LOBA-730642 format. One record per residue: x, y, z of N, C-alpha, C in turn; residue number from 1; residue in three letters. Coordinates in Angstrom, 1 decimal. Layout:
REM LOBA-730642
[rec [X,Y,Z],[X,Y,Z],[X,Y,Z],NUM,"ALA"]
...
END
This chain:
REM LOBA-730642
[rec [-126.8,128.0,-46.3],[-126.5,127.4,-44.9],[-126.8,128.0,-43.4],1,"UNK"]
[rec [-126.6,127.4,-42.7],[-127.0,127.9,-41.2],[-126.5,127.1,-40.3],2,"UNK"]
[rec [-126.5,127.8,-38.9],[-126.0,127.0,-37.8],[-126.8,126.1,-37.5],3,"UNK"]
[rec [-126.4,125.0,-37.2],[-126.8,124.0,-36.2],[-128.0,124.6,-35.3],4,"UNK"]
[rec [-127.8,125.5,-34.8],[-129.1,126.0,-33.4],[-130.1,126.6,-34.4],5,"UNK"]
[rec [-129.9,127.0,-35.6],[-130.9,127.5,-36.7],[-131.7,126.8,-37.2],6,"UNK"]
[rec [-131.5,125.2,-37.4],[-132.0,124.6,-38.4],[-133.7,124.7,-38.1],7,"UNK"]
[rec [-134.2,124.7,-39.3],[-135.7,124.5,-39.2],[-136.5,123.3,-39.1],8,"UNK"]
[rec [-135.1,122.3,-39.4],[-135.7,120.7,-39.5],[-135.4,119.9,-38.2],9,"UNK"]
[rec [-134.6,120.5,-37.3],[-134.1,120.0,-36.2],[-134.0,120.6,-35.0],10,"UNK"]
[rec [-135.1,120.7,-33.8],[-135.0,121.3,-32.7],[-133.7,121.3,-32.0],11,"UNK"]
[rec [-133.5,122.5,-31.3],[-132.0,122.4,-30.8],[-132.2,122.9,-29.3],12,"UNK"]
[rec [-131.5,122.1,-28.8],[-131.4,122.4,-27.2],[-130.1,123.0,-26.5],13,"UNK"]
[rec [-130.3,124.3,-26.3],[-129.0,125.1,-25.9],[-128.6,124.7,-24.3],14,"UNK"]
[rec [-127.0,124.2,-24.4],[-126.6,124.3,-22.8],[-126.0,125.3,-22.8],15,"UNK"]
[rec [-126.0,125.7,-21.5],[-125.4,127.3,-21.1],[-123.8,127.0,-21.3],16,"UNK"]
[rec [-123.2,125.7,-20.9],[-121.9,125.6,-21.0],[-121.4,124.4,-21.9],17,"UNK"]
[rec [-120.2,124.3,-22.8],[-119.8,123.4,-23.4],[-119.7,122.3,-22.7],18,"UNK"]
[rec [-120.2,121.2,-23.3],[-120.3,119.8,-22.5],[-119.9,118.8,-23.6],19,"UNK"]
[rec [-119.2,117.6,-23.0],[-118.5,116.6,-23.7],[-119.4,116.0,-24.5],20,"UNK"]
[rec [-120.7,115.6,-24.2],[-121.3,114.8,-24.9],[-122.9,115.6,-25.6],21,"UNK"]
[rec [-123.3,115.1,-27.0],[-124.5,115.6,-27.4],[-125.6,115.9,-26.5],22,"UNK"]
[rec [-126.4,116.9,-26.7],[-127.2,117.3,-25.9],[-128.7,116.7,-26.5],23,"UNK"]
[rec [-129.8,116.2,-26.1],[-131.2,115.7,-26.4],[-131.1,115.8,-27.9],24,"UNK"]
[rec [-130.4,115.0,-28.6],[-130.6,115.2,-29.9],[-129.9,116.1,-31.0],25,"UNK"]
[rec [-129.1,117.2,-30.3],[-128.3,118.0,-30.9],[-127.5,117.6,-32.4],26,"UNK"]
[rec [-127.2,116.2,-32.1],[-126.3,115.7,-33.2],[-126.8,115.5,-34.6],27,"UNK"]
[rec [-128.6,115.6,-34.7],[-128.8,115.7,-35.9],[-128.5,117.1,-36.9],28,"UNK"]
[rec [-128.3,116.7,-37.9],[-128.2,118.0,-38.7],[-128.9,117.5,-40.2],29,"UNK"]
[rec [-129.5,119.0,-40.7],[-129.5,118.6,-42.1],[-128.4,119.0,-42.9],30,"UNK"]
[rec [-128.4,118.9,-44.4],[-127.5,118.9,-45.2],[-126.9,120.6,-45.2],31,"UNK"]
[rec [-128.0,121.3,-44.7],[-127.4,122.8,-45.0],[-126.9,123.2,-43.2],32,"UNK"]
[rec [-126.9,122.4,-42.4],[-126.5,122.7,-41.1],[-124.8,122.6,-41.1],33,"UNK"]
[rec [-124.2,123.9,-40.2],[-122.7,123.8,-40.3],[-122.3,124.1,-38.6],34,"UNK"]
[rec [-121.2,123.6,-38.3],[-120.9,123.9,-37.2],[-120.3,125.3,-36.6],35,"UNK"]
[rec [-121.3,125.8,-35.4],[-120.7,127.0,-35.2],[-119.2,127.4,-34.9],36,"UNK"]
[rec [-118.8,126.0,-33.7],[-117.8,126.3,-33.4],[-116.4,126.1,-34.6],37,"UNK"]
[rec [-116.4,125.0,-35.3],[-115.7,125.2,-36.7],[-115.8,126.0,-37.6],38,"UNK"]
[rec [-117.2,126.6,-38.0],[-117.6,127.4,-38.9],[-117.4,126.9,-40.4],39,"UNK"]
[rec [-117.7,125.5,-40.2],[-117.5,124.4,-41.3],[-118.8,123.8,-41.3],40,"UNK"]
[rec [-119.2,123.0,-42.5],[-119.8,122.1,-42.7],[-120.2,121.0,-41.6],41,"UNK"]
[rec [-121.0,120.5,-41.2],[-121.1,119.4,-40.1],[-120.3,118.3,-40.6],42,"UNK"]
[rec [-120.4,117.9,-41.6],[-119.8,116.7,-42.3],[-118.0,116.9,-42.1],43,"UNK"]
[rec [-117.6,117.9,-42.0],[-116.5,118.7,-41.9],[-115.7,119.0,-40.2],44,"UNK"]
[rec [-116.5,118.6,-39.8],[-116.2,118.7,-38.2],[-115.6,117.7,-37.2],45,"UNK"]
[rec [-114.7,117.7,-37.0],[-114.2,116.2,-36.1],[-114.6,116.1,-34.9],46,"UNK"]
[rec [-115.1,117.0,-34.4],[-115.6,117.3,-33.1],[-117.3,116.9,-32.7],47,"UNK"]
[rec [-118.1,117.2,-33.9],[-119.4,117.1,-33.9],[-120.0,116.4,-32.6],48,"UNK"]
[rec [-119.7,115.2,-32.8],[-120.0,114.0,-31.6],[-119.2,114.1,-30.4],49,"UNK"]
[rec [-118.6,115.2,-30.0],[-117.3,114.6,-28.9],[-116.6,113.9,-28.7],50,"UNK"]
[rec [-116.7,113.2,-27.8],[-115.6,111.9,-27.5],[-114.5,111.9,-26.9],51,"UNK"]
[rec [-113.7,113.2,-27.4],[-112.5,113.2,-26.9],[-112.1,113.8,-25.4],52,"UNK"]
[rec [-111.3,113.8,-24.6],[-111.0,114.2,-23.4],[-111.0,116.0,-23.6],53,"UNK"]
[rec [-111.6,116.8,-22.8],[-111.4,117.8,-22.7],[-111.7,118.6,-24.3],54,"UNK"]
[rec [-112.5,118.0,-25.2],[-113.2,118.8,-26.0],[-114.7,118.5,-26.3],55,"UNK"]
[rec [-115.3,119.6,-26.2],[-116.7,119.4,-26.1],[-117.5,119.1,-27.3],56,"UNK"]
[rec [-118.3,118.6,-27.3],[-119.0,118.1,-28.7],[-119.7,119.4,-29.0],57,"UNK"]
[rec [-119.2,119.7,-30.5],[-119.5,120.9,-31.4],[-121.1,120.7,-31.7],58,"UNK"]
[rec [-121.7,119.8,-31.8],[-123.3,119.7,-32.1],[-124.1,120.7,-31.2],59,"UNK"]
[rec [-123.6,121.2,-29.8],[-124.2,121.8,-28.9],[-123.5,123.3,-29.1],60,"UNK"]
[rec [-122.9,123.1,-30.2],[-122.3,125.1,-30.0],[-123.5,126.0,-30.6],61,"UNK"]
[rec [-123.4,127.3,-29.9],[-124.5,128.2,-30.4],[-123.9,129.5,-30.3],62,"UNK"]
[rec [-124.2,130.4,-30.6],[-123.9,131.9,-30.9],[-124.3,132.6,-29.3],63,"UNK"]
[rec [-125.3,131.8,-28.6],[-125.7,132.3,-27.4],[-124.7,132.3,-26.1],64,"UNK"]
[rec [-123.8,131.5,-26.4],[-122.8,131.0,-25.1],[-121.5,132.1,-25.7],65,"UNK"]
[rec [-120.8,132.8,-24.7],[-119.9,133.1,-24.5],[-118.7,132.2,-24.6],66,"UNK"]
[rec [-118.6,131.1,-24.0],[-117.2,130.2,-24.2],[-117.7,130.0,-25.6],67,"UNK"]
[rec [-118.7,129.2,-26.5],[-118.7,128.8,-27.7],[-118.0,130.2,-28.6],68,"UNK"]
[rec [-118.6,131.1,-28.4],[-118.2,132.3,-29.1],[-116.4,132.4,-29.2],69,"UNK"]
[rec [-115.9,132.0,-28.1],[-114.3,132.1,-27.8],[-114.1,131.0,-28.7],70,"UNK"]
[rec [-114.6,129.9,-28.4],[-113.8,128.6,-29.4],[-114.3,128.7,-30.8],71,"UNK"]
[rec [-114.9,129.8,-31.2],[-115.3,129.9,-32.4],[-114.3,130.9,-33.1],72,"UNK"]
[rec [-113.9,131.9,-32.5],[-112.8,133.0,-32.5],[-111.6,132.2,-32.5],73,"UNK"]
[rec [-111.1,131.3,-31.5],[-109.9,130.8,-31.6],[-109.9,129.8,-32.8],74,"UNK"]
[rec [-110.7,129.2,-33.4],[-110.6,128.4,-34.5],[-110.2,129.0,-35.6],75,"UNK"]
[rec [-111.0,130.1,-35.8],[-110.7,130.8,-36.8],[-109.1,131.8,-36.9],76,"UNK"]
[rec [-108.9,131.9,-35.7],[-107.4,132.5,-35.7],[-106.7,131.1,-36.4],77,"UNK"]
[rec [-106.6,130.3,-35.7],[-105.8,128.8,-36.0],[-105.9,128.8,-37.6],78,"UNK"]
[rec [-107.3,128.7,-38.5],[-106.9,128.7,-39.8],[-106.2,129.7,-40.5],79,"UNK"]
[rec [-106.0,131.0,-40.0],[-105.9,131.8,-40.8],[-103.9,131.8,-40.6],80,"UNK"]
END
């Protein structure tokens, strides 16, 4: 498994800040991709495509963004 941003099959386009809609094809994922924000397989991510008010599209999440790293930490805390 690998983060969507590191997928060898689908190019990833990083946005500096979390945005509501998928960026330039980031919604595409292989079976081994997982959501960086949820730390779960893409198929289990409820926010992969965005669409909810004030919830950014998780397909755009990547480790290079401090905001996404914070969201990932918060999600892990909520699960425990």
